[in-house]
BANU-928378 format. One record per residue (C-alpha): residue in three letters; x negated, y negated, z negated. Coordinates in nm, 2 decimals. Example, Ala and Ser with C-alpha at 12.3 -4.5 7.8 and 13.67 -1.06 7.14 Angstrom:
BANU-928378
+------+--------+--------+--------+
| type |     c1 |     c2 |     c3 |
+------+--------+--------+--------+
|  ALA |  -1.23 |   0.45 |  -0.78 |
|  SER |  -1.37 |   0.11 |  -0.71 |
+------+--------+--------+--------+
end
This chain:
BANU-928378
+------+--------+--------+--------+
| type |     c1 |     c2 |     c3 |
+------+--------+--------+--------+
|  UNK |  -1.34 |   1.99 |  -0.17 |
|  UNK |  -1.35 |   1.62 |  -0.22 |
|  UNK |  -1.35 |   1.47 |  -0.57 |
|  UNK |  -1.35 |   1.10 |  -0.64 |
|  UNK |  -1.31 |   0.89 |  -0.95 |
|  UNK |  -1.08 |   0.58 |  -0.94 |
|  UNK |  -1.31 |   0.38 |  -1.17 |
|  UNK |  -1.62 |   0.46 |  -0.96 |
|  UNK |  -1.44 |   0.39 |  -0.63 |
|  UNK |  -1.33 |   0.05 |  -0.77 |
|  UNK |  -1.70 |  -0.05 |  -0.79 |
|  UNK |  -1.76 |   0.05 |  -0.42 |
|  UNK |  -1.67 |  -0.04 |  -0.07 |
|  UNK |  -1.36 |   0.17 |  -0.11 |
|  UNK |  -1.21 |  -0.13 |  -0.31 |
|  UNK |  -1.05 |  -0.38 |  -0.08 |
|  UNK |  -0.91 |  -0.71 |  -0.23 |
|  UNK |  -0.69 |  -0.99 |  -0.11 |
|  UNK |  -0.56 |  -1.30 |  -0.29 |
|  UNK |  -0.29 |  -1.11 |  -0.48 |
|  UNK |  -0.38 |  -0.74 |  -0.46 |
|  UNK |  -0.65 |  -0.48 |  -0.49 |
|  UNK |  -0.64 |  -0.15 |  -0.31 |
|  UNK |  -0.88 |   0.14 |  -0.41 |
|  UNK |  -0.88 |   0.37 |  -0.11 |
|  UNK |  -0.95 |   0.72 |  -0.25 |
|  UNK |  -0.87 |   0.92 |   0.07 |
|  UNK |  -0.93 |   0.77 |   0.41 |
|  UNK |  -0.92 |   0.87 |   0.78 |
|  UNK |  -1.27 |   1.01 |   0.78 |
|  UNK |  -1.17 |   1.26 |   0.51 |
|  UNK |  -0.96 |   1.42 |   0.79 |
|  UNK |  -0.66 |   1.49 |   0.56 |
|  UNK |  -0.41 |   1.33 |   0.80 |
|  UNK |  -0.31 |   1.06 |   0.54 |
|  UNK |  -0.48 |   0.81 |   0.32 |
|  UNK |  -0.42 |   0.77 |  -0.05 |
|  UNK |  -0.47 |   0.45 |  -0.24 |
|  UNK |  -0.42 |   0.30 |  -0.59 |
|  UNK |  -0.30 |  -0.05 |  -0.54 |
|  UNK |  -0.27 |  -0.33 |  -0.80 |
|  UNK |  -0.04 |  -0.62 |  -0.73 |
|  UNK |  -0.09 |  -0.94 |  -0.94 |
|  UNK |   0.20 |  -1.06 |  -1.15 |
|  UNK |   0.41 |  -1.35 |  -1.02 |
|  UNK |   0.32 |  -1.29 |  -0.65 |
|  UNK |   0.51 |  -1.21 |  -0.33 |
|  UNK |   0.36 |  -1.03 |  -0.04 |
|  UNK |   0.52 |  -1.01 |   0.30 |
|  UNK |   0.45 |  -0.67 |   0.46 |
|  UNK |   0.54 |  -0.49 |   0.78 |
|  UNK |   0.38 |  -0.16 |   0.84 |
|  UNK |   0.49 |  -0.13 |   1.21 |
|  UNK |   0.21 |   0.12 |   1.28 |
|  UNK |   0.22 |   0.33 |   0.96 |
|  UNK |   0.47 |   0.50 |   0.73 |
|  UNK |   0.40 |   0.44 |   0.36 |
|  UNK |   0.52 |   0.61 |   0.04 |
|  UNK |   0.48 |   0.41 |  -0.28 |
|  UNK |   0.51 |   0.53 |  -0.64 |
|  UNK |   0.51 |   0.29 |  -0.93 |
|  UNK |   0.28 |   0.39 |  -1.21 |
|  UNK |   0.32 |   0.07 |  -1.42 |
|  UNK |   0.45 |  -0.28 |  -1.40 |
|  UNK |   0.77 |  -0.42 |  -1.27 |
|  UNK |   0.88 |  -0.58 |  -0.95 |
|  UNK |   1.11 |  -0.55 |  -0.65 |
|  UNK |   1.09 |  -0.47 |  -0.28 |
|  UNK |   1.33 |  -0.66 |  -0.06 |
|  UNK |   1.40 |  -0.55 |   0.30 |
|  UNK |   1.39 |  -0.86 |   0.52 |
|  UNK |   1.65 |  -0.76 |   0.78 |
|  UNK |   1.93 |  -0.71 |   0.53 |
|  UNK |   1.80 |  -0.88 |   0.21 |
|  UNK |   1.87 |  -0.57 |   0.00 |
|  UNK |   1.67 |  -0.59 |  -0.33 |
|  UNK |   1.54 |  -0.27 |  -0.49 |
|  UNK |   1.41 |  -0.28 |  -0.85 |
|  UNK |   1.07 |  -0.12 |  -0.89 |
|  UNK |   0.97 |   0.01 |  -1.23 |
|  UNK |   0.75 |   0.30 |  -1.35 |
|  UNK |   0.87 |   0.63 |  -1.20 |
|  UNK |   1.03 |   0.46 |  -0.89 |
|  UNK |   0.92 |   0.57 |  -0.54 |
|  UNK |   1.01 |   0.40 |  -0.21 |
|  UNK |   0.94 |   0.52 |   0.14 |
|  UNK |   0.90 |   0.28 |   0.43 |
|  UNK |   1.02 |   0.54 |   0.69 |
|  UNK |   1.17 |   0.29 |   0.92 |
|  UNK |   0.88 |   0.05 |   0.94 |
|  UNK |   1.08 |  -0.20 |   0.74 |
|  UNK |   0.97 |  -0.56 |   0.71 |
|  UNK |   0.97 |  -0.62 |   0.34 |
|  UNK |   0.87 |  -0.85 |   0.06 |
|  UNK |   0.69 |  -0.70 |  -0.24 |
|  UNK |   0.74 |  -0.91 |  -0.55 |
|  UNK |   0.56 |  -0.84 |  -0.88 |
|  UNK |   0.73 |  -0.97 |  -1.19 |
|  UNK |   0.46 |  -0.80 |  -1.41 |
|  UNK |   0.13 |  -0.66 |  -1.27 |
|  UNK |   0.21 |  -0.34 |  -1.08 |
|  UNK |  -0.01 |  -0.04 |  -1.03 |
|  UNK |   0.11 |   0.17 |  -0.73 |
|  UNK |   0.00 |   0.50 |  -0.58 |
|  UNK |   0.04 |   0.47 |  -0.20 |
|  UNK |   0.02 |   0.72 |   0.08 |
|  UNK |  -0.02 |   0.61 |   0.45 |
|  UNK |   0.03 |   0.80 |   0.77 |
|  UNK |  -0.16 |   0.78 |   0.99 |
|  UNK |  -0.45 |   0.74 |   0.75 |
|  UNK |  -0.63 |   0.41 |   0.71 |
|  UNK |  -1.00 |   0.38 |   0.79 |
|  UNK |  -1.07 |   0.18 |   0.47 |
|  UNK |  -1.13 |  -0.19 |   0.54 |
|  UNK |  -0.78 |  -0.29 |   0.67 |
|  UNK |  -0.61 |  -0.60 |   0.53 |
|  UNK |  -0.27 |  -0.74 |   0.63 |
|  UNK |  -0.26 |  -0.94 |   0.95 |
|  UNK |  -0.05 |  -1.26 |   1.00 |
|  UNK |   0.26 |  -1.05 |   1.06 |
|  UNK |   0.20 |  -0.84 |   0.74 |
|  UNK |   0.09 |  -0.53 |   0.93 |
|  UNK |  -0.23 |  -0.33 |   0.94 |
|  UNK |  -0.37 |  -0.27 |   1.29 |
|  UNK |  -0.28 |   0.05 |   1.46 |
|  UNK |  -0.48 |   0.36 |   1.38 |
|  UNK |  -0.75 |   0.47 |   1.62 |
|  UNK |  -0.58 |   0.68 |   1.88 |
|  UNK |  -0.24 |   0.53 |   1.83 |
|  UNK |   0.00 |   0.47 |   1.54 |
|  UNK |   0.32 |   0.63 |   1.42 |
+------+--------+--------+--------+
end
């Protein structure tokens, strides 16, 4: 059994930050679960272009308010506590935070832990190939 504490992980190498987000990676590829699990905080008033072309991601909003916009068709989805969205088609999207958002995120295949978004908004493919 693996037991981790969010607040302890936030003070460790499991916490990855960028200009407008922080991701605490609680379950990673080396845990051999087949997915990774993160608690991600998005700063208020920001917009992040994202394209998980190598991963599928499920996102659940714990707190805050924002929207996710699919780039190809410009459909806007309001994100508030209790909302989940699944990027099952590797959608290019914009994540906008109106108020600071705390999100629970699951990735398949699992992330290794130090990934950040590349210039195209994607994480690199997982070792051994992506989804």
